[in-house]
N, C-alpha and C positions, 0 to 999 in steps of 0.2 A: 319215233324220232321226228322232230320238226324240220321242215325244209328251211334252209338258211335264207335270209333276205339277200337280195341281189340289187346292187346299184345299176342304174341305166348303163347301156352299152357305151363304152368310151370311144367307140368308133363312129357310131351314128346317132346315139342318144336313145335308141330303141329300148323298149321295156318288155318285149315279148322274148323272154329268155328261157333256156332249158338247160338241164344238166345232161351231158352226154357221158357215155361210159365206153371205154375200150379195155380190152384184156391185154395186159402186159404178160409176156412169156419169157421164161429163161430156164433152160436145162430142166424141162419137164414140170416146171411149176408155173402157175399163172395167178394173177391177182388183178382186181379191177383198178383202173385209173380213171378218175372223174375229171371233167372239164366243164366249163360254162360256154354256151354258144348262143349268140343272138340270132333269132329267127328272121330278123329284118335284113341284116347285112351279111350274115353267116360268119361274122367275126367270132373268134374263140380264144380263150386263154384260161389260165388258172388251173393247171392240172394238179391233182393230189390224190392220195390214197383214200380220202373220204370226201364227201360232198362239202363238208364244213371247210376243209382245207382249200378246195377249189374255189368256194365262195369267197373266202378271205383273200385269196390271191386276186380274184376278179375284182373285188371291191377296192383293192388297193390301186388299181389302174385309174380310177376316176379321181381327179384332183379338182374339186368344185371351184376353188379359188382361181385356178388357172383357166378353167372353162369359162367362168364369168369374165375374166380379163379378155380372153379371146373373143367372146361374144360382144363385149363392149367395143373392142377394136374393129370388129366386123361392122357393127352398127355405125361407127364413126366413118368408116370408109364408104359405106353405102350412102350415108347422108352427104358425103363430099361429092359423090358421083351424080347426085340428083340435080 
């Protein structure tokens, strides 16, 4: 099975990411639940019963157009303060 591609961290922009796994338990049964975690800021999200599901949820968190807009606004404010 191939490891799913992950977008940069939506919290800090980091790219050092990992899949974590916890065991869910209920009435004598247990199953894995996967999530994605950023090693830079420890932000995590995207739980799912498979790594592919966790990756899909993680990747939905990044909205490149909105990030670009916020970066442009930041740059304009920084320039105004100079």
